[in-house]
N, C-alpha and C positions, 0 to 999 in steps of 0.2 A: 504494500500500500504506500502510495506516495505521500509526501509531507502535506500536500494540499488536501488530499482525502482525509488524512488524520486530523487536520485542523477543522475541516467541515464536520467530521464525526464528533469532535470534542465540543464544537458549538451546538450541534444538535442535542447532545447529551445534557449540556448546561441549560438549554432552553426547556427540555422536558423535565428537568429536576425541579422539584417543588421549591418555591421561594421561601426564604426565612429571613426575618429581620436580623440586623447585625448582632443584637444582643442575644438572639436565639441560637446563633451559630456556636456560641461558647458555653451555653448552658445545656445541661442534660439531666434527665431524670429528676431527682429530688431537688437539685438546685433550681431548675426551671419551675418546679411546683412552688417552692418557697418564694421565688421572685414574683410569680403571679399573685401569690397570697399577700405579699406586701404591697404590690402596686395597685391591686383592685380596690382595697378600702380607701387609699389615698385618692385614686381617681374618682371614686364615688363621692367622697367628701368635696373634692374640687368642683365637680360638676354640679352637685346639689347646692352648695353654699356659696359658690363664686360665679361659675359660668351661667347657671340657670337664672339666678336673680338679675344678673346684668342683661341677659338676653330678654328676660321678661320685662325689665325696665325699658329697654329699647322698644319692645312691642307696645307697651302702655303709652309711651310718648311718641309713637310713630305718626300720629295724625297731625297734618299741617295746621289744622284749625286750633290746636292747643297753643301753638307758637304764635299764631295771629292774635289769639286772645291774650296771651302773655305779653306780647310786645305792645299791645294797646293799653296795658295797665300801667298807670303812673306808679303804683306800688312796686312793681317789678323794677322800674328804672331807678327809683329811689333806693331800693335794696341793692341794685347793681353798683350805684355810686358809693353807697355806704360800705359795701364789700370791698371795693377797690381802695377806698381810703383806709379802712380797717386793716387790710392786708399789707398795703404798701407802707403805711406808717408803722404798724405793729411789728412787722418782720424786721425792718431796718433798725428800729430802736432796740428791739430785743437782741438782735445779733451784734450790734455795735457795743451795747453795754456788756454783753457776754464776753466779747473780745477784750474789753478793758479789764473786766473782773478776772478773766483768766490770767492776765499779766500780774494783777495784784496777788492772786493766790499762788503765784510762782515763788513768792518769798518763803524762806525756810524757817520762819519763826513759829513757835508752837501755837501762839494765839491766832495766827493766820490760818493754820490748819484747823483749829477749833471753829473759826468763823466759816470755813468752807463746809464743815459738817452742818452747822446751823443754817447756812444758806440753802442747803438741799431740802429743808423742811417744806417750803411751798410746793416743790415738785412731788414730795412724798405724801402730802395731805390730800384728802379727797377734793376734787375740783368743785363739786357742788357746794360743799361746806364753805369754802373760801369765797366763791362767787356770791352766794347768798349773803355772806357777811359784808361784802362790798356793797351790795344792793341796800341792805338795811342801814349802812353808814350814810348813804347818800339820799335816802328818801326824806320827805318832809313830814314830820320832824324826826330826824335821825341823829346818829352819833355826831356827825360833823356840826350840825346846827346846835346841838346841845353843848358841844365843846366850845364853840364860838361864844355862845351865850354865857357859859360859866366863866371863861377866861377873860373875855374882852367885852362882854355885855352887848355883843352884836348879834342881831337876828339874821341868820344866813338865808340864802335864797333856796328855792326849790331846785336843787342841783340837776335833777333829771328832767327838768322842764326846758333845758337849753341843749340844743343839738350837739354843739361841739364839746360841751362838758360831758354829756352822756356818751358820745363816741369816744372821748378821751378816757372815760372811766372803763369802757370795754378794753381799750388798748392797754391801759395801766394794769388791769386785772389779768389780761392775757400775758403781758410781759412778766408780771409777778409770778405767774404760774410756770411759764416755759423757760425763762431766762436761766434758772439754775441748771437745767438739763444741758442747754447749749454751752453754758460756762464750763461744765464738766467735760463736755466733748472737746472744746477748744483747749482746755487745760491739758487734756491727754495729748492733743496734737503738739502743744508747746513742749511738753516733757519729752516728746520723741525727737526734738531737735538736739543734735549732739552739743554738749557743752563746749567742745573744742571750737565750734564755730563762734560762739559768744566770746571765748577767750581770744581768738584770732582777731575778731572785730575790735575788741577792747585794746589789743596791742597796736592795731592800726590807728587808734585814736578816735574810734567811733563812740559817740555818746549814746545815752539811752534812746533818744529819739531816732538817731540814725540807725541803730541796731534794730529798732522796731520797724522802720520803713524799709530798710535794705536787706534785712535778714528774716525777721519774723513774718512780715507780710507776704513775701514771695513763697516762703515755705508753707504757710498756712492758707494760701489763696484758694487752692483746690478744695481743701476741707471746709473753708468758710463758704465757698460757693455751694458745695453739696448741702451743708447745713441750711443755707438760705433757701435753696430750692425745696428741701424737705419741709422747712418751716412754712414756706408759702403754700405748699400743697395742703398741709394740715390746717392752716388758718382759713383757707378758702372753704373747707368743709366744717369749720368750727361752728357748733350749734350752742354749746353750753354757755360760753362767755356772753354773747349778745343776749341770749334768752334770759339768763339768770341775773346779770349785772344791770343792764339798762331796761331789759324787757321790751325793747323796741321804742321806748320813750325818747323824745316826746312825740306822741301821736303816730307811733310806728315808723318814725323817720329814721331810726337807727337799726331797722330790720336789715338782715343780710340774706343772701340767697338761701342759706341753710334753714333759717328760721321761717321765711315765707314758704319754702317748700314744705316744711312740716305743717305750717298753718293751712295750706291748701289741702294737704293730705288728710289731716285729722279734724280740723275745725270746720272746714268748708266741705269735707267729704268729696273732694275731687282729686283722687290719687293720680290720674293722668296728668293733670296740670302741675301737681307737686313734683312728679318725676321729670316733667319737661323743664322745670326750673333747674334741676340738677344737670340735665343734659346740656343746658346752655353754658355750663361751666366747662364742659369737655374740651372745647377748642383751646382753652387755656391749660387745663390739667394734662392733656395728652402730650403737648410739646414739653411741658415741664418734666413729666415723667421720662420722656425720651432723653432729654438733656441730662437729667439726674443719672440715668443708667450709663450714659456715655462718660460723664465726669467720674463715676465710680471706677472706671477702667484706667484713669490717669493715675500713675504711681510715681512718676518722676517729675521733679521741678528743677528748672534751670535757673540758677542765680545770676 
């Protein structure tokens, strides 16, 4: 038999042979059985609790009339503006303060380490308890007004009756809750910077500010960006803070997309419209998620 005939015979045999996935070619008998036993429950949970709800949500919000109704609503546009302000200001304030605090906690004194432990308490406490406390401090007549009257004899205003104060209260409460976590993450990033680099910069005559600008910032830039993206994604979907701190006051003007979505879903009994509110955030969330995954692959930084 010639070499051509042998090649054709081998190809015919390969085509008639049953196809197996790559992982199945290396597993036999009991190993294949155990592999299937482990994969099937995970796949079932993934489909049931992740893929099916997302697909069902897309189906519920698939009608164009829902978006026409939504875009014609002034409440939606007010919530969209409040969401943009809440996320833009809140994320940047929280991350910038966390960056500064991470530098403070790099000090080697014992009382600084003790303060680091204490600063983690807001992150460890239940969010609902803290946010309700913020709300009761700012209502009329609450803790802030009582304190002003006792100390200065001044009758304070209805704090939550002013848009910027109410929005600022949401931002402050969110920063109070999340900043300890981001501080700890950035502190871990700072401790990973070799001490030799600090020593070399000091020998070259670089002061604290120049070391921060030319050494810390480049080495932490990717981590800082990843934390910022993740914080942005979390804050876009944040429901507890605006709902429990300001409650949408004044006159639902500080509602965000998450809160009006829940309002449409439960209070107005219109689940399709509530899901449509969430779907309008996908054009922002999907690019953020893709960028986040790409930045997670970056491991090297050029100084």
